[in-house]
C-alpha positions in Angstrom: 7.6 1.4 9.6 10.7 3.3 8.7 9.6 1.3 5.6 10.4 -1.9 6.5 10.5 -4.1 3.8 8.3 -5.0 0.3 7.2 -8.5 2.6 5.8 -5.9 5.0 4.5 -3.9 2.5 2.7 -6.7 0.8 1.4 -8.1 4.5 0.2 -4.0 4.4 -1.3 -4.0 0.9 -2.9 -7.2 1.2 -3.8 -7.1 4.9 -2.3 -10.4 5.9 -3.2 -11.2 9.4 -3.8 -10.7 13.1 -2.5 -13.1 15.7 -2.2 -13.1 19.2 -4.8 -11.7 21.3 -8.0 -12.5 21.6 -10.0 -9.7 23.9 -12.8 -7.6 23.3 -14.1 -4.6 25.2 -14.9 -4.0 28.7 -17.2 -1.8 29.3 -16.6 -1.1 32.5 -18.1 2.3 33.0 -21.3 3.0 34.3 -23.3 5.2 36.8 -20.4 4.4 39.4 -18.4 6.6 37.6 -15.7 4.0 36.6 -13.6 4.1 33.7 -14.2 2.8 29.9 -11.8 0.4 28.7 -11.1 1.0 25.0 -9.9 -2.2 23.3 -7.9 -1.1 20.0 -5.8 -4.0 17.9 -3.1 -2.3 16.3 -0.4 -4.4 14.0 3.1 -4.8 14.8 5.4 -1.8 13.1 2.4 0.3 12.7 3.4 2.4 15.7 6.7 2.7 17.6 7.0 2.1 21.3 7.1 5.5 21.8 4.8 7.0 19.9 2.1 4.4 21.1 2.9 6.1 24.9 3.0 9.3 23.7 -0.6 8.8 21.9 -1.9 7.0 24.8 -1.0 9.7 27.5 -2.2 12.4 25.5 -5.7 10.2 24.5 -6.2 9.2 28.1 -5.3 12.9 29.3 -7.9 14.5 27.0 -10.7 12.1 27.9 -10.1 11.1 31.8 -13.3 8.4 31.5 -11.7 6.4 28.8 -8.5 3.9 29.6 -7.0 3.1 26.4 -5.6 -0.5 25.9 -3.5 -0.9 22.9 -2.6 -4.9 21.7 -0.2 -4.8 19.1 -1.0 -7.8 16.9 1.0 -9.6 14.3 0.3 -10.0 10.7 0.5 -13.6 10.2 -2.6 -15.0 10.8 -4.5 -11.3 10.6 -7.5 -12.9 8.4 -8.5 -15.5 10.7 -8.6 -13.9 13.7 -10.0 -10.9 12.2 -13.0 -12.6 10.9 -13.4 -14.7 14.2 -13.2 -11.2 16.2 -16.3 -9.5 13.9 -18.5 -12.7 14.2 -18.2 -12.7 18.1 -20.0 -11.0 20.4 -16.8 -9.9 22.0 -14.9 -7.9 19.4 -12.3 -5.1 20.4 -13.4 -1.6 19.3 -11.2 -0.6 17.0 -8.9 -2.9 14.7 -6.1 -1.5 12.1 -7.1 -3.7 8.9 -5.1 -3.8 5.6 -6.8 -1.3 3.1 -7.2 -3.9 0.7 -9.1 -6.5 3.1 -12.1 -3.9 4.1 -14.2 -5.1 1.8 -14.1 -9.0 2.6 -14.7 -7.8 6.2 -17.5 -5.6 5.7 -18.9 -8.4 3.5 -19.3 -10.0 6.4 -21.9 -7.8 8.1 -19.3 -7.5 11.2 -18.3 -3.7 10.4 -20.2 -0.4 11.4 -21.4 1.7 8.6 -18.7 5.0 9.1 -20.5 7.0 6.2 -22.1 9.4 8.6 -18.6 10.3 10.0 -16.6 11.0 6.5 -17.1 15.0 6.5 -16.0 15.1 10.0 -13.0 13.5 9.5 -12.0 15.6 6.6 -12.9 12.3 3.6 -12.6 15.0 0.6 -8.7 15.0 1.3 -8.0 11.3 1.9 -5.7 9.4 -0.3 -7.5 7.5 -2.8 -5.7 4.5 -2.5 -6.8 4.5 1.1 -10.5 5.9 0.8 -11.6 3.9 -1.9 -10.7 0.3 -0.7 -12.6 1.3 2.3 -16.3 1.7 1.0 -18.2 -1.4 0.3 -21.5 -1.4 -2.0 -22.1 2.5 -1.4 -20.8 2.8 2.5 -17.4 3.7 4.2 -16.5 1.2 6.3 -12.6 2.2 6.7 -11.3 5.2 7.8 -7.9 6.1 6.1 -4.8 5.6 8.6 -1.4 5.7 7.0 0.0 4.7 3.4 2.8 3.5 2.0 3.9 2.8 -2.0 6.8 2.0 -4.4 9.2 5.2 -5.6 12.3 5.1 -8.0 15.2 4.3 -5.3 18.5 5.4 -7.7 22.0 5.0 -7.8 22.8 8.8 -7.8 26.8 8.1 -8.8 25.7 6.1 -12.0 23.0 9.2 -12.7 25.8 11.7 -12.4 28.1 9.2 -14.9 25.6 9.6 -17.1 24.6 13.1 -17.0 21.0 12.5 -16.2 19.3 14.7 -13.5 16.4 12.6 -12.0 14.6 16.2 -11.7 14.2 16.3 -15.5 12.7 12.7 -15.8 9.0 14.0 -15.0 7.2 11.7 -17.6 7.4 7.9 -18.6 9.4 8.8 -21.9 11.9 10.8 -20.3 12.3 8.0 -18.1 12.5 5.2 -20.3 15.2 7.0 -22.7 17.1 7.8 -19.1 16.7 4.0 -18.3 18.2 3.2 -21.8 21.1 5.2 -21.4 21.8 3.9 -18.4 21.7 0.4 -19.6 24.9 -1.9 -20.8 28.2 0.2 -19.7 30.4 -2.7 -18.6 27.5 -5.0 -17.3 25.1 -1.9 -15.5 21.8 -2.2 -15.8 19.9 0.7 -16.3 16.9 -0.5 -14.0 16.1 -3.9 -12.3 12.5 -5.0 -12.9 11.5 -8.8 -12.5 9.2 -9.7 -14.7 6.1 -10.7 -12.4 6.4 -7.3 -10.7 2.4 -6.9 -11.0 2.0 -4.4 -8.3 4.0 -2.1 -10.8 2.3 -3.1 -14.1 -0.7 -2.0 -12.0 0.2 1.4 -12.0 1.2 2.1 -15.5 -2.3 0.0 -16.1 -4.0 2.4 -14.7 -1.7 6.0 -16.1 -3.0 4.2 -19.6 -7.0 4.6 -18.5 -7.2 1.0 -18.1 -7.8 -1.3 -15.2 -7.4 -5.2 -13.7 -11.1 -5.9 -13.6 -14.1 -3.5 -13.5 -18.1 -4.3 -12.3 -20.4 -4.4 -14.7 -24.3 -4.9 -13.7 -23.4 -6.8 -10.5 -20.7 -8.8 -12.0 -17.2 -8.4 -12.4 -14.5 -9.1 -15.8 -11.0 -9.4 -16.2 -9.5 -6.3 -18.2 -6.2 -7.3 -19.0 -6.9 -7.4 -22.8 -8.2 -3.9 -23.0 -6.4 -1.3 -25.2 -5.5 0.7 -22.1 -4.3 -2.2 -20.2 -2.3 -3.6 -23.1 -0.5 -0.2 -23.3 0.5 -0.4 -20.1 2.0 -3.7 -20.2 3.4 -2.8 -23.5 5.4 0.1 -21.3 6.5 -2.8 -18.9 8.0 -4.6 -21.6 10.2 -2.0 -22.9 11.2 -0.6 -19.2 11.7 -4.3 -17.9 14.3 -4.8 -21.4 16.6 -2.1 -19.9 18.0 -4.9 -17.3 18.7 -8.2 -16.2 15.6 -8.8 -14.3 14.3 -12.4 -14.7 11.1 -12.4 -16.6 9.7 -15.6 -14.8 9.8 -14.2 -10.8 9.0 -11.5 -9.1 10.8 -8.8 -6.3 11.0 -11.6 -4.1 13.0 -14.2 -5.8 15.6 -13.1 -5.9 15.3 -10.3 -3.7 15.8 -7.1 -5.1 17.1 -5.2 -2.8 20.0 -7.9 -2.5 20.3 -7.7 -6.5 20.8 -3.4 -5.9 23.0 -3.9 -3.3 25.5 -6.4 -4.8 25.4 -5.2 -8.8 25.8 -2.1 -10.8 22.2 -1.3 -11.0 20.9 2.1 -11.3 17.5 1.9 -10.2 14.6 -0.6 -8.6 10.7 0.2 -7.9 10.4 -0.4 -4.3 9.3 1.3 -1.4 11.7 3.8 0.2 12.7 1.2 3.5 14.6 -0.7 0.3 17.6 1.8 0.6 18.3 1.2 3.8 18.1 -2.2 3.3 20.6 -1.9 0.4 23.1 0.2 2.4 23.3 -2.4 5.0 24.3 -5.2 2.7 26.9 -2.9 0.9 27.9 -0.1 3.1 29.5 1.5 0.2 25.9 2.8 -1.1 26.0 4.9 2.0 25.3 8.3 0.4 24.7 7.1 -2.9 21.2 6.5 -3.3 18.4 8.6 -4.1 14.5 8.5 -4.4 11.9 10.1 -7.0 8.3 9.2 -7.5 7.2 7.0 -10.4 7.1 9.3 -13.4 3.5 9.8 -15.0 2.1 9.8 -18.4 2.6 14.0 -18.5 4.7 15.9 -16.3 2.0 17.2 -14.6 0.8 14.3 -12.7 3.0 11.6 -10.8 2.5 8.2 -12.1 -0.2 5.7 -10.4 0.9 3.4 -8.0 -0.2 0.8 -5.9 -1.1 2.0 -2.3 -0.8 -0.2 0.5 -1.4 0.5 4.3 -3.9 0.5 6.6 -7.6 1.8 7.5 -9.2 1.8 10.7 -12.4 0.0 11.4 -15.2 -0.5 13.9 -16.8 -4.0 14.7 -20.7 -3.8 14.4 -20.1 -5.7 17.9 -17.8 -3.2 19.6 -19.2 -2.1 22.8 -17.8 1.1 23.1 -19.0 2.6 19.6 -18.6 6.5 20.4 -15.8 6.2 22.4 -13.9 4.2 19.2 -15.4 7.4 16.9 -13.4 9.5 19.5 -10.0 7.3 19.2 -10.3 7.2 15.3 -10.7 10.8 15.2 -7.8 11.8 17.0 -5.2 9.3 15.7 -6.7 10.1 12.3 -6.2 13.7 12.6 -3.6 16.3 11.5 -1.8 16.5 14.6 -1.2 12.5 15.3 -0.7 12.0 11.6 1.8 14.4 11.5 3.4 12.8 14.2 3.3 9.3 13.1 4.4 10.5 9.5 7.7 12.1 11.4 8.2 8.9 13.8 7.7 6.4 11.2 8.3 7.4 7.7 4.6 6.7 6.5 2.4 9.2 4.2 -0.2 10.6 6.2 -4.1 9.9 5.4 -4.6 12.9 3.9 -3.1 14.9 0.7 -3.3 18.2 2.6 -0.7 16.7 5.3 1.6 16.1 2.4 4.4 18.2 3.7 4.7 16.5 7.4 6.9 14.1 5.5 9.3 16.9 3.4 12.4 16.5 5.6 12.8 12.6 4.5 13.5 12.6 0.9 12.0 8.7 0.3 8.8 9.4 2.2 8.5 12.7 0.3 8.7 10.8 -2.8 6.0 8.5 -1.6 3.6 11.3 -0.7 4.2 12.7 -4.2 3.3 9.1 -6.0 0.6 8.6 -3.2 -1.7 11.6 -4.5 -2.3 9.5 -7.5 -2.2 6.2 -5.6 -5.2 3.0 -5.9 -5.5 -0.3 -4.7 -6.9 -3.5 -6.2 -10.4 -4.2 -7.5 -12.8 -3.4 -4.4 -14.5 -6.4 -4.0 -14.3 -9.6 -1.5 -13.5 -11.6 -4.1 -10.2 -10.3 -5.1 -8.2 -12.6 -2.6 -9.1 -15.7 -4.8 -7.4 -13.9 -7.8 -4.4 -13.3 -5.9 -3.9 -16.7 -4.7 -4.1 -17.8 -8.6 -2.3 -14.6 -9.8 -2.8 -15.2 -13.4 -1.4 -11.5 -14.3 1.7 -13.1 -13.2 1.7 -15.8 -15.4 0.7 -13.4 -18.1 3.4 -11.1 -17.4 5.7 -13.8 -18.1 4.4 -14.7 -21.5 4.3 -11.6 -23.0 8.2 -10.8 -21.7 8.9 -14.1 -23.5 7.7 -13.7 -26.7 3.4 -14.6 -26.8 1.1 -12.7 -28.7 0.1 -9.8 -25.9 -3.7 -9.8 -27.2 -3.9 -13.7 -26.4 -1.9 -13.8 -23.2 -4.4 -11.2 -22.1 -7.6 -12.6 -23.0 -6.8 -15.8 -21.3 -5.8 -14.2 -18.0 -9.0 -11.8 -18.1 -10.8 -15.2 -18.3 -9.2 -16.9 -15.4 -9.9 -13.3 -13.7 -13.5 -13.0 -14.3 -14.0 -16.8 -13.3 -12.4 -15.9 -10.1 -14.5 -13.0 -9.4 -17.7 -14.7 -9.8 -17.2 -17.7 -8.1 
């Protein structure tokens, strides 16, 4: 990615859409000794052209009976095209999908159950925010590919002027106190946090032991009104108050990176690529931006974060399933995950590979947070919740003075209805 933008992360996290190439597997191997063609769909910006060429050459050298054909797809339209491919008899052999969309595709019956491959692929070390969304009804359909998540991007000069060492901000309490101290002098904002950034809120809720929704006896129930979820919202309210972020919009309106670049803002919560975008808009920020993981409740564990990223799946209709397993084993293995992290500033798919990101401060901060990453409730119906998104309305209601319990109860009821059509 070199992590691109929040829009790209959202596309990764919500699995927005393949466009372009149709095309299935051409199983041309046979008794004549011809090569089998392995058809793979990867997403735009998933890999660079250089990485793709290096991997393809190495893979085909190691497996001379397989010809690798990688088609780079666009995020726009991914849902419709993947759904159509899975329903056809001419599906590609491997598809990259957004981690939170695996359940939707698995529910259609169009994916191959990969549960028997988990141990061989090192599944005990997978990032939970990639592995857990890859499971549907107890079976593993998605194999973790790479991750990205939000970190705190901060102004080193403003922290230094306030005498604050970011290395000491290892708990939410310390972070809140520092943010309060950074807020106020000559219009400076301790943090720019828009009122409807529900991805950030989710992490605070998870830190408190709550969730957005839970499954009980085969039915899903919205749980924003639990004491744990209310505590997460209360922390969000306290943090958001130490800046001028709008209470009725999210990080895209106005783009928070533009605000960060144009005003005296000490911190934002964003993917690390936001720092580069801020410098593009305001070159005076060059050398003045740093990163640290979102702090947790206690110093021993970083804060929970929403994990965006991708999983790899094999369609049930794929013609070359064994070759597809071989492809996934190599691309998600230690060598190529390390190279991918170095080339693209991704978080590798396993906690044991976090050192691959150590030389990039932003990615290192992401990797630290990714170890405590989560994803949205693992149900195909979650897309209906995001379409209506009562969480955003709930957040605005609390930040503008409504009774939190009442607002949370109403939002939970909307979530429950959406999850049980």
